[in-house]
C-alpha positions as CSV (number, residue, x, y, z in Angstrom):
1,M,-0.2,0.1,0.3
2,S,3.1,2.1,0.1
3,A,3.5,5.5,-2.1
4,T,7.1,5.8,-1.5
5,G,8.6,7.3,-5.1
6,R,5.4,7.1,-6.7
7,S,6.8,4.6,-9.1
8,D,4.7,2.6,-11.1
9,V,6.5,-0.7,-10.1
10,R,4.3,-1.9,-7.4
11,R,5.1,-5.0,-5.1
12,A,3.0,-8.3,-6.1
13,D,-0.2,-8.6,-4.0
14,D,0.7,-4.7,-3.1
15,H,2.9,-6.3,-0.1
16,Y,4.1,-3.6,2.0
17,Q,5.2,-4.6,5.7
18,T,3.8,-2.5,8.9
19,P,6.6,-0.8,10.9
20,D,6.1,-2.2,14.3
21,W,6.3,1.3,15.6
22,C,2.8,2.3,13.7
23,V,0.9,-1.3,15.9
24,E,2.7,-0.2,18.8
25,A,1.3,3.7,18.6
26,L,-2.3,1.8,18.2
27,L,-1.9,-0.4,20.9
28,E,-1.1,2.1,23.5
29,R,-4.5,3.8,22.5
30,V,-7.0,1.0,21.6
31,P,-6.6,-2.1,24.1
32,L,-7.2,-5.6,22.1
33,H,-7.9,-8.9,23.5
34,G,-7.9,-12.0,21.2
35,P,-9.0,-13.9,19.2
36,V,-7.6,-11.3,16.7
37,L,-7.3,-12.2,13.0
38,D,-4.9,-10.1,10.1
39,P,-7.1,-11.1,7.2
40,C,-3.9,-10.2,4.7
41,C,-1.4,-11.1,7.2
42,G,1.9,-10.9,4.6
43,E,4.7,-12.5,6.9
44,G,3.3,-11.4,10.2
45,A,4.8,-8.2,11.1
46,I,1.3,-6.8,12.9
47,L,0.4,-10.5,14.3
48,R,3.9,-10.4,16.0
49,V,3.4,-7.3,17.7
50,L,0.4,-8.2,19.0
51,D,1.9,-11.3,20.3
52,N,4.4,-9.4,21.9
53,W,1.5,-7.4,23.7
54,G,0.2,-10.4,24.8
55,V,-3.0,-10.1,23.3
56,G,-4.2,-13.5,23.1
57,L,-4.8,-16.2,20.6
58,L,-4.1,-14.9,16.8
59,G,-5.1,-15.5,13.4
60,G,-4.5,-14.9,9.8
61,V,-4.8,-15.1,6.3
62,E,-3.1,-14.8,3.7
63,I,-2.9,-15.5,-0.2
64,S,0.7,-16.0,-0.7
65,E,2.1,-19.7,0.3
66,E,5.5,-18.3,0.7
67,R,5.0,-15.3,3.0
68,A,2.3,-17.4,4.9
69,A,4.9,-20.0,5.8
70,K,7.0,-17.0,7.5
71,A,4.3,-16.2,9.7
72,Y,3.2,-19.8,11.2
73,D,5.9,-19.2,14.3
74,V,3.3,-16.6,15.9
75,A,-0.5,-17.1,14.3
76,S,-2.8,-20.1,12.7
77,I,-2.5,-19.4,9.4
78,A,-4.7,-20.0,6.7
79,V,-3.4,-19.6,3.1
80,G,-6.0,-18.2,0.4
81,D,-7.5,-14.9,-0.7
82,Y,-9.6,-13.5,2.4
83,L,-12.2,-11.9,0.1
84,T,-13.2,-14.8,-2.1
85,A,-12.5,-18.2,-0.1
86,T,-14.3,-19.4,2.7
87,F,-12.4,-20.7,5.8
88,D,-13.7,-22.9,8.6
89,H,-12.6,-21.6,11.5
90,T,-12.9,-22.8,15.0
91,W,-13.6,-18.9,16.8
92,T,-14.7,-16.0,16.0
93,A,-12.3,-13.0,15.9
94,N,-13.2,-10.3,18.4
95,A,-11.0,-7.9,17.0
96,I,-9.7,-8.1,12.6
97,V,-6.4,-5.6,12.6
98,T,-4.8,-5.3,8.9
99,N,-2.7,-3.2,6.8
100,P,-5.1,-4.5,3.4
101,P,-4.3,-3.5,-0.1
102,F,-5.3,0.0,-0.7
103,S,-7.2,-0.7,-4.0
104,L,-9.2,-3.5,-2.0
105,A,-9.6,-1.7,1.2
106,E,-13.4,-0.9,0.7
107,P,-14.2,-5.1,0.4
108,F,-11.8,-6.0,3.0
109,I,-13.5,-3.6,5.4
110,R,-17.5,-4.8,4.1
111,R,-16.3,-8.6,4.8
112,A,-14.6,-8.1,8.2
113,L,-17.3,-6.0,9.3
114,E,-19.3,-9.5,8.1
115,F,-17.4,-11.7,10.4
116,V,-15.7,-10.0,13.4
117,A,-18.0,-10.6,16.3
118,P,-20.9,-8.5,17.5
119,G,-19.1,-5.6,19.6
120,G,-15.8,-6.5,17.4
121,D,-13.6,-3.9,16.0
122,V,-12.2,-3.7,12.3
123,I,-8.9,-1.6,12.9
124,M,-7.3,-0.9,9.2
125,L,-4.4,1.1,8.6
126,L,-5.3,3.2,5.8
127,R,-3.8,7.1,3.7
128,L,-5.4,9.4,5.6
129,N,-6.8,10.7,2.3
130,F,-9.2,7.5,2.5
131,L,-11.7,10.0,4.2
132,G,-11.7,11.7,1.4
133,A,-13.1,9.3,-1.9
134,R,-16.0,10.8,-3.5
135,C,-17.4,7.0,-3.7
136,R,-17.5,6.7,0.2
137,N,-20.5,8.7,0.7
138,E,-23.6,6.8,2.4
139,A,-25.5,6.9,-0.8
140,E,-22.6,5.0,-2.6
141,W,-22.9,2.2,0.5
142,S,-27.0,2.1,-0.2
143,D,-26.6,-1.5,-2.1
144,Y,-24.9,-2.9,1.3
145,D,-26.4,-4.1,4.5
146,I,-23.4,-2.1,6.4
147,P,-23.0,1.9,6.6
148,L,-19.5,2.4,6.9
149,W,-19.9,6.6,7.4
150,G,-21.9,8.9,8.8
151,L,-23.3,7.6,11.9
152,G,-22.7,4.4,10.6
153,Q,-19.8,2.0,12.4
154,L,-17.0,3.8,12.2
155,R,-15.9,5.1,15.3
156,A,-12.4,6.5,15.4
157,V,-9.5,8.0,13.0
158,Y,-6.3,7.6,14.6
159,V,-3.5,9.4,12.9
160,L,-0.3,8.3,13.2
161,P,2.7,11.1,14.5
162,R,4.9,10.3,11.5
163,R,4.8,9.1,7.5
164,P,5.8,5.2,7.8
165,S,8.1,3.8,5.5
166,F,6.8,0.4,4.3
167,T,10.2,-0.3,2.1
168,G,12.8,0.7,4.7
169,G,14.3,3.2,1.7
170,G,12.2,6.7,3.2
171,N,9.3,7.2,4.4
172,D,6.2,7.2,2.6
173,A,4.9,10.3,0.6
174,C,0.9,9.8,2.1
175,E,0.0,10.4,6.0
176,Y,-1.5,7.5,7.3
177,A,-3.8,6.7,10.2
178,W,-5.9,3.9,11.7
179,F,-9.4,3.9,11.0
180,H,-11.6,2.0,13.8
181,W,-14.9,0.4,13.2
182,E,-16.9,-1.2,15.7
183,R,-19.8,-3.4,14.6
184,D,-23.0,-2.5,15.4
185,Y,-21.6,1.0,16.8
186,R,-23.9,4.4,15.8
187,G,-22.5,7.2,16.9
188,P,-20.1,9.8,15.7
189,A,-16.4,8.9,14.9
190,V,-13.6,10.5,16.6
191,L,-10.7,11.8,15.1
192,D,-7.8,11.8,17.2
193,W,-3.5,11.8,16.6
194,L,-1.4,8.8,17.8
195,E,1.7,9.7,20.4
196,A,5.2,9.7,18.8
197,S,7.4,7.0,19.9
């Protein structure tokens, strides 16, 4: 999901690992308790931080078998496409936390809100300009049973204190935030800034 360098060359499946400090900044503000699922877990970057923080039972889904193999040490991993596959889960996630491919963020949000436990959290690391895209007004979502904006389920937007580096080669060209939905929540969304570490 990185925009570093604005290159036309993108990594396969938009695979950009989330820096630890981004997840730690979120956990300092939002306490999470397992089971927690990362539906596009890559090599397990987010899951490793959650494990280090003692969040509890962790699971992941990864489309690449090669990347999934690197995450087996911290979580139960299913190999497949989270958006289309049917997975035999023996537990329901209390929270779904991920850094989705930006172009697929909306389908990931919808599917996560369908499958997270009632009252559960869906937290996605997205470019801050995700708020401004025209398609995100309530009318555009009228075909779906899950409202995402206005008085829908968006509970908070936590802006990162600095731009992350997803490639290790310099900071990204965009501002990022953790977008926090809560299943069945109805009320206003809070805009806040996370602390620099």
